[in-house]
Structure formats: structure tokens, C-alpha cells
C-alpha positions, -999 to +999 in steps of 0.1 A: -396-349-662-383-366-631-399-369-597-377-340-586-386-316-608-418-300-611-432-267-635-428-231-623-446-219-652-428-234-684-397-240-664-388-269-649-376-267-616-365-286-586-395-298-568-382-281-531-376-250-554-411-241-565-424-224-531-402-202-527-403-192-566-442-187-565-436-167-528-410-146-549-438-135-573-469-128-547-447-109-527-436-088-556-473-084-565-489-080-533-492-041-533-509-036-566-526-076-566-565-059-565-556-034-593-542-055-611-568-082-612-595-055-622-573-045-650-568-080-662-603-095-663-618-059-667-634-065-631-648-098-643-632-114-617-656-099-592-685-115-611-664-146-612-663-148-570-701-142-567-708-170-585-683-197-565-700-179-534-732-185-546-723-224-548-707-225-512-746-229-495-733-211-468-756-201-436-754-181-406-728-203-380-713-222-406-672-226-402-651-219-432-616-219-445-605-200-473-573-211-487-548-193-508-572-158-492-551-137-507-564-100-505-597-112-491-624-109-518-636-141-511-635-139-468-653-104-474-684-124-489-682-154-469-681-132-437-714-116-446-728-151-450-716-167-419-722-136-398-702-132-362-712-163-345-699-181-373-656-190-376-635-181-413-603-185-414-582-168-441-551-187-452-524-177-476-491-193-475-474-160-486-472-131-454-474-100-478-506-113-495-521-123-461-511-089-446-528-073-478-556-088-473-560-088-435-557-052-433-583-045-460-608-067-443-599-048-409-608-014-428-639-028-439-646-031-403-645-073-408-637-084-373-657-112-363-655-141-374-623-136-391-591-153-384-556-150-407-532-177-407-503-182-427-504-220-435-492-240-463-520-259-481-503-297-486-497-291-447-528-280-433-519-276-394-553-277-383-579-309-368-597-335-393-630-328-396-629-290-389-647-273-420-687-268-436-668-255-464-635-248-477-629-224-506-595-219-527-599-188-552-566-187-582-545-205-557-544-241-566-524-240-597-497-224-578-498-252-551-464-278-557-484-309-550-517-307-559-531-338-551-516-337-517-534-302-509-568-314-522-561-342-496-554-323-467-589-301-481-605-336-478-592-347-446-601-312-428-639-304-445-669-323-423-686-348-435-714-331-455-689-301-464-681-291-500-650-278-516-654-254-541-625-244-561-624-209-585-595-213-611-586-202-645-589-233-671-593-244-704-614-219-727-637-242-748-637-227-781-606-230-804-610-195-814-616-181-781-581-203-769-565-179-798-580-150-785-568-157-752-532-167-756-524-137-773-542-115-747-522-137-722-485-136-732-487-101-750-509-077-730-504-092-694-472-088-693-468-057-708-500-043-678-473-061-655-448-040-664-465-005-666-484-012-632-469-031-611-433-029-621-431-062-628-434-081-665-423-114-655-444-123-628-471-117-650-450-140-679-453-169-649-489-161-644-500-167-680-478-198-675-492-214-648-527-212-661-517-235-689-500-258-671-526-264-644-554-294-650-579-284-676-615-288-663-621-332-664-586-335-654-591-313-623-624-330-614-607-369-620-582-353-591-606-347-570-628-379-570-590-396-563-587-385-533-623-390-522-644-364-530-682-377-544-708-356-565-680-339-581-689-311-608-676-281-624-694-249-643-674-231-669-676-192-665-669-172-696-659-198-723-641-220-699-613-190-689-623-198-659-642-226-633-656-234-604-650-269-593-674-286-567-668-319-544-686-330-515-670-352-484-695-376-474 
């Protein structure tokens, strides 16, 4: 694969085209995103997200950036933890997803400390050393230049702050991996077709997971841009993993 191309699922596409293709996927699924998450994971994604929040070490008054904030599941819990004296920026590159998240949190009565911004993780228009914690949940695999995004996260994190990444990863058991493949490539697109009227987007979802760096490689990528004490925790046999790193 040349430097001018990248992966969009299993397809090779022009580097500059990937973000538009990813945007189309999430604009298509935004209205059904929450219900599809519950159906696809049998609700387990909610447990994964609570565990991720527990790794953030949040206290009242913290300043937090929730990248790829989507429909606001992590932001909802972050807002509770940091209180009205904190600052939470829920960011997403996709305006449809961001609007869905804003509407959900507003309906839940979460106004302070929430701010919603449309941001590209590769080019954060934010000041250096601004945040106590940065989270990104099920979004990093959709970023074209993951190393650049990690560099930006490191830049805007305060010394002593931490990055918490929640993302699909590689099952540690061969038997689980086979079952997971069967489910991902047979069941998910069918669910997408029935519920979201879009099987192609969920086919991309399954493919994008397989093209994402595995646990150890993502840990190395984090270390390469400056994060220290990098670690990960496998969830559900490695189907999902939480990566954590610090800026000192």
C-alpha cells in the first residue's frame, strides 16, 4: 500500500478520501446508532464504557475532552464525575453524530459542564496542555492517521494527565476469534439491513475492526508519540480493550 492510499475496511482508497467515506457511514447510522449498539453487543458495550470511565480517575472540577463522543454515552458519565465546576468538551468530526449526542444529553438535563465541538482528532484546534483527561471510545479505528491523532491528544493533554482509549481489538482465543468473525460478517450486516436499513456500513464496521492495530501494536504507537506507563486491559476475551497512557 503506497503512502497515498489507506484502508477503508478491506478496501484501499485514496488517503484524502477516507474521512469523507467514514463520514458517510456515520451520517447514515447516527439515528439508529444507540439501538444498534445495544443489539450488536447485547448491551455489553454499556459495561465496557463504565469500566473505561473507571480508568479515567476523574474528580470534580476536572477538564476532559471526549473525542469521537458520538451519541454521548461516555460524556454522560464524565459530566456526572466532574460536576458543574468541571469542563467537558464532547467532540466528534461528524455533525450528525454530534447533534445526536447533544440532543440526548440535553434531554437528560446535562447542560453544564458540557460543550459540543465538531473537531478532527488529527487537527485539534485546542491549546497545548489543556485537559486532565482525554477519552476516545470506538473512534480511533476510523481515524485516517492514527499516529497524528495520538500526537494531537498528547499535545493538548496536561502534564500528569491521562489518555483512555476504548476500542475493539483482537480476541485472545482462536475459538472466540472464529465465532466473532462469524457473528461480525454474517449477523451484523443483517442486523444493519433490518434495523438501520444499511448493511454496507456494518460490513465496514466489521472490516475496520480487523484492520485496526492489535493490543500490543496500539500500545507501541502510544509510546512512540510520548505517552508513558502505557498499558491495556482486555475486555470480553479481547473483543474490546482499554488502553491507557500518561503525559509527564
